[in-house]
ZAPA-682829 format. One record per residue (C-alpha): x negated, y negated, z negated. Coordinates in nm, 4 decimals, decimal comma. Example, Ala and Ser with C-alpha at 12.3 -4.5 7.8 and 13.67 -1.06 7.14 Angstrom:
// residues 2
+----------+----------+----------+
|        u |        v |        w |
+----------+----------+----------+
|  -1,2300 |   0,4500 |  -0,7800 |
|  -1,3670 |   0,1060 |  -0,7140 |
+----------+----------+----------+
END
This chain:
// residues 198
+----------+----------+----------+
|        u |        v |        w |
+----------+----------+----------+
|   0,0000 |   0,0000 |   0,0000 |
|  -0,2748 |  -0,2445 |  -0,0968 |
|  -0,4733 |  -0,1569 |   0,2159 |
|  -0,1704 |  -0,2441 |   0,4305 |
|  -0,1029 |  -0,5721 |   0,2516 |
|  -0,4628 |  -0,6994 |   0,2755 |
|  -0,4811 |  -0,7174 |   0,6582 |
|  -0,1416 |  -0,8900 |   0,6708 |
|  -0,2581 |  -1,1432 |   0,4139 |
|  -0,5835 |  -1,1917 |   0,6052 |
|  -0,3950 |  -1,2469 |   0,9308 |
|  -0,1676 |  -1,4990 |   0,7602 |
|  -0,4752 |  -1,6840 |   0,6303 |
|  -0,6294 |  -1,6877 |   0,9788 |
|  -0,3112 |  -1,8291 |   1,1283 |
|  -0,2925 |  -2,0887 |   0,8506 |
|  -0,6448 |  -2,2040 |   0,9404 |
|  -0,5727 |  -2,2012 |   1,3122 |
|  -0,2593 |  -2,4139 |   1,2679 |
|  -0,4563 |  -2,6585 |   1,0531 |
|  -0,7342 |  -2,6724 |   1,3131 |
|  -0,4811 |  -2,7371 |   1,5904 |
|  -0,3462 |  -3,0365 |   1,3984 |
|  -0,6948 |  -3,1734 |   1,3317 |
|  -0,8186 |  -3,1202 |   1,6876 |
|  -0,5050 |  -3,2825 |   1,8277 |
|  -0,5531 |  -3,5846 |   1,6028 |
|  -0,9305 |  -3,6350 |   1,6175 |
|  -1,0614 |  -3,4196 |   1,9019 |
|  -1,2840 |  -3,1155 |   1,8908 |
|  -1,5992 |  -3,3017 |   1,7927 |
|  -1,4204 |  -3,5667 |   1,5867 |
|  -1,2554 |  -3,3200 |   1,3496 |
|  -1,4823 |  -3,1904 |   1,0752 |
|  -1,4643 |  -2,8542 |   0,9022 |
|  -1,3925 |  -3,0401 |   0,5787 |
|  -1,0879 |  -3,2034 |   0,7387 |
|  -0,9704 |  -2,8645 |   0,8614 |
|  -1,0229 |  -2,7123 |   0,5182 |
|  -0,8214 |  -2,9912 |   0,3572 |
|  -0,5392 |  -2,9459 |   0,6074 |
|  -0,5465 |  -2,5695 |   0,5524 |
|  -0,5526 |  -2,6055 |   0,1749 |
|  -0,8632 |  -2,3942 |   0,1242 |
|  -1,2374 |  -2,4384 |   0,0875 |
|  -1,4784 |  -2,4751 |   0,3778 |
|  -1,6520 |  -2,1589 |   0,2613 |
|  -1,3218 |  -1,9711 |   0,2776 |
|  -1,2711 |  -2,0904 |   0,6356 |
|  -1,6209 |  -1,9749 |   0,7339 |
|  -1,5267 |  -1,6335 |   0,5954 |
|  -1,2720 |  -1,6071 |   0,8784 |
|  -1,4323 |  -1,8275 |   1,1459 |
|  -1,8105 |  -1,8790 |   1,1751 |
|  -1,7652 |  -2,2128 |   1,3538 |
|  -1,5550 |  -2,4316 |   1,5786 |
|  -1,6079 |  -2,2096 |   1,8834 |
|  -1,4398 |  -1,9227 |   1,7001 |
|  -1,1539 |  -2,1559 |   1,6092 |
|  -1,1143 |  -2,2558 |   1,9739 |
|  -1,1014 |  -1,8871 |   2,0699 |
|  -0,8276 |  -1,8285 |   1,8126 |
|  -0,6332 |  -2,1352 |   1,9289 |
|  -0,6478 |  -2,0171 |   2,2907 |
|  -0,5255 |  -1,6747 |   2,1773 |
|  -0,2322 |  -1,8256 |   1,9853 |
|  -0,1335 |  -2,0489 |   2,2775 |
|  -0,1618 |  -1,7576 |   2,5202 |
|   0,0595 |  -1,5404 |   2,3020 |
|   0,3186 |  -1,8196 |   2,2835 |
|   0,3143 |  -1,8388 |   2,6637 |
|   0,3583 |  -1,4606 |   2,6943 |
|   0,6550 |  -1,4718 |   2,4571 |
|   0,8276 |  -1,7433 |   2,6619 |
|   0,7625 |  -1,5542 |   2,9832 |
|   0,8908 |  -1,2278 |   2,8344 |
|   1,2074 |  -1,3954 |   2,7063 |
|   1,2746 |  -1,5391 |   3,0515 |
|   1,2004 |  -1,2024 |   3,2129 |
|   1,4918 |  -1,0475 |   3,0222 |
|   1,7127 |  -1,2298 |   3,2717 |
|   1,5444 |  -1,0179 |   3,5433 |
|   1,4649 |  -1,3220 |   3,7531 |
|   1,1141 |  -1,4276 |   3,8462 |
|   1,2541 |  -1,7726 |   3,9144 |
|   1,3672 |  -1,7937 |   3,5491 |
|   1,0170 |  -1,6960 |   3,4393 |
|   0,8541 |  -1,9609 |   3,6567 |
|   1,1009 |  -2,2268 |   3,5440 |
|   1,0311 |  -2,1312 |   3,1812 |
|   0,6595 |  -2,1882 |   3,2398 |
|   0,7163 |  -2,5090 |   3,4350 |
|   0,9423 |  -2,6210 |   3,1504 |
|   0,6288 |  -2,6412 |   2,9357 |
|   0,5560 |  -2,9591 |   3,1297 |
|   0,8978 |  -3,1146 |   3,0762 |
|   0,9785 |  -3,4266 |   2,8772 |
|   0,9639 |  -3,2511 |   2,5407 |
|   0,6858 |  -2,9950 |   2,5729 |
|   0,3961 |  -3,0069 |   2,5491 |
|   0,3705 |  -3,3205 |   2,3399 |
|   0,1022 |  -3,5824 |   2,4121 |
|  -0,1052 |  -3,4396 |   2,1271 |
|  -0,0696 |  -3,0860 |   2,2626 |
|  -0,1764 |  -3,2046 |   2,6059 |
|  -0,4738 |  -3,3810 |   2,4496 |
|  -0,5765 |  -3,0556 |   2,2819 |
|  -0,5495 |  -2,8706 |   2,6143 |
|  -0,7710 |  -3,1264 |   2,7884 |
|  -1,0106 |  -3,1268 |   2,4937 |
|  -1,0620 |  -2,7516 |   2,5173 |
|  -1,0975 |  -2,7624 |   2,8970 |
|  -1,3553 |  -3,0420 |   2,8665 |
|  -1,5470 |  -2,8387 |   2,6090 |
|  -1,5416 |  -2,5499 |   2,8552 |
|  -1,7245 |  -2,7704 |   3,1062 |
|  -1,9992 |  -2,8364 |   2,8506 |
|  -2,0123 |  -2,5086 |   2,6616 |
|  -2,0627 |  -2,1790 |   2,8493 |
|  -1,9158 |  -1,9757 |   2,5616 |
|  -1,5944 |  -2,1768 |   2,5646 |
|  -1,5863 |  -2,1591 |   2,9452 |
|  -1,6074 |  -1,7802 |   2,9258 |
|  -1,3251 |  -1,7489 |   2,6737 |
|  -1,1081 |  -1,9757 |   2,8905 |
|  -1,1781 |  -1,7586 |   3,1935 |
|  -1,0868 |  -1,4446 |   3,0010 |
|  -0,7627 |  -1,6049 |   2,8824 |
|  -0,6823 |  -1,7147 |   3,2374 |
|  -0,7475 |  -1,3632 |   3,3665 |
|  -0,5030 |  -1,2228 |   3,1111 |
|  -0,2412 |  -1,4809 |   3,2076 |
|  -0,2822 |  -1,4038 |   3,5769 |
|  -0,2515 |  -1,0320 |   3,5086 |
|   0,0720 |  -1,0845 |   3,3152 |
|   0,2050 |  -1,3023 |   3,5962 |
|   0,1144 |  -1,0344 |   3,8523 |
|   0,3014 |  -0,7762 |   3,6445 |
|   0,6090 |  -0,9984 |   3,6479 |
|   0,5864 |  -1,0333 |   4,0260 |
|   0,5677 |  -0,6536 |   4,0554 |
|   0,8603 |  -0,5975 |   3,8162 |
|   1,0934 |  -0,8743 |   3,9254 |
|   1,0019 |  -0,9477 |   4,2875 |
|   0,8656 |  -0,6266 |   4,4440 |
|   0,9097 |  -0,7713 |   4,7954 |
|   0,6707 |  -1,0550 |   4,7100 |
|   0,4322 |  -0,8178 |   4,5317 |
|   0,4301 |  -0,6023 |   4,8455 |
|   0,2647 |  -0,8902 |   5,0324 |
|  -0,0591 |  -0,7834 |   4,8650 |
|  -0,2957 |  -0,8928 |   4,5919 |
|  -0,4501 |  -1,1760 |   4,7933 |
|  -0,1151 |  -1,3393 |   4,8764 |
|   0,0232 |  -1,2984 |   4,5243 |
|  -0,3018 |  -1,4339 |   4,3835 |
|  -0,2850 |  -1,7385 |   4,6114 |
|   0,0737 |  -1,8119 |   4,5089 |
|  -0,0152 |  -1,7823 |   4,1414 |
|  -0,3102 |  -2,0172 |   4,1858 |
|  -0,0761 |  -2,2755 |   4,3407 |
|   0,1759 |  -2,2267 |   4,0600 |
|  -0,0829 |  -2,2644 |   3,7826 |
|  -0,2393 |  -2,5628 |   3,9593 |
|   0,1087 |  -2,7185 |   3,9630 |
|   0,1464 |  -2,6678 |   3,5880 |
|  -0,1966 |  -2,8049 |   3,5030 |
|  -0,1490 |  -3,0949 |   3,7422 |
|   0,1845 |  -3,1872 |   3,5858 |
|   0,0189 |  -3,2150 |   3,2458 |
|  -0,2463 |  -3,4429 |   3,3917 |
|   0,0158 |  -3,6549 |   3,5713 |
|   0,1860 |  -3,7175 |   3,2349 |
|  -0,1270 |  -3,9046 |   3,1272 |
|  -0,1169 |  -4,1348 |   3,4309 |
|   0,2621 |  -4,1509 |   3,4582 |
|   0,4466 |  -4,0697 |   3,1333 |
|   0,7827 |  -4,1013 |   3,3139 |
|   0,7073 |  -3,8327 |   3,5741 |
|   0,9387 |  -3,5743 |   3,4141 |
|   1,2623 |  -3,7038 |   3,5659 |
|   1,5523 |  -3,5160 |   3,7285 |
|   1,4318 |  -3,5827 |   4,0830 |
|   1,0921 |  -3,4334 |   4,0024 |
|   1,2580 |  -3,1335 |   3,8349 |
|   1,4609 |  -3,0664 |   4,1501 |
|   1,1458 |  -3,0877 |   4,3621 |
|   0,9634 |  -2,8489 |   4,1299 |
|   1,2485 |  -2,6003 |   4,1617 |
|   1,2215 |  -2,6136 |   4,5413 |
|   0,8479 |  -2,5464 |   4,5170 |
|   0,9104 |  -2,2521 |   4,2823 |
|   1,1658 |  -2,1083 |   4,5219 |
|   0,9103 |  -2,1233 |   4,8029 |
|   0,6537 |  -1,9390 |   4,5906 |
|   0,8847 |  -1,6401 |   4,5587 |
|   1,0038 |  -1,6541 |   4,9169 |
|   1,3550 |  -1,7833 |   4,8574 |
+----------+----------+----------+
END
């Protein structure tokens, strides 16, 4: 019984630290947030945090994992409707008026920028992207077998366009905060329809 409880408690502690780190990184940036600030936000000592995470790179890896899992959950929920279009709209909805927030977008850009400077962070981002692409390919195969039958290269190209659209929409929100209007949403839906051949 105790052996079962300990890992659950440890996982809860890790998530507590990760959530605190997300808040600190969103507010002050990756290099601006100190481990002492994270420890204060998490309500535990710096030494306790280092017990779970040896440094900020490990925290970034955990943050990417949490964000990836949240994305998978949204995609899986949309997939219950058995429509690839619903899945794509659910992902595109991440770039709507309400989500992600400006702070969440800042964190995304912060991690991407760190990936340009830090090979270890770049590698973890590439691994996360590979997992996302694989999950997206599985959804194509399950929900749109006719599109999947076009072959790996074609499906891969369509997914690259789709993910470029998502990342670009987040960037556009920086330059044009009002870009998430109804007209844009209708245009995005037309683009999504074209990606699945409808």
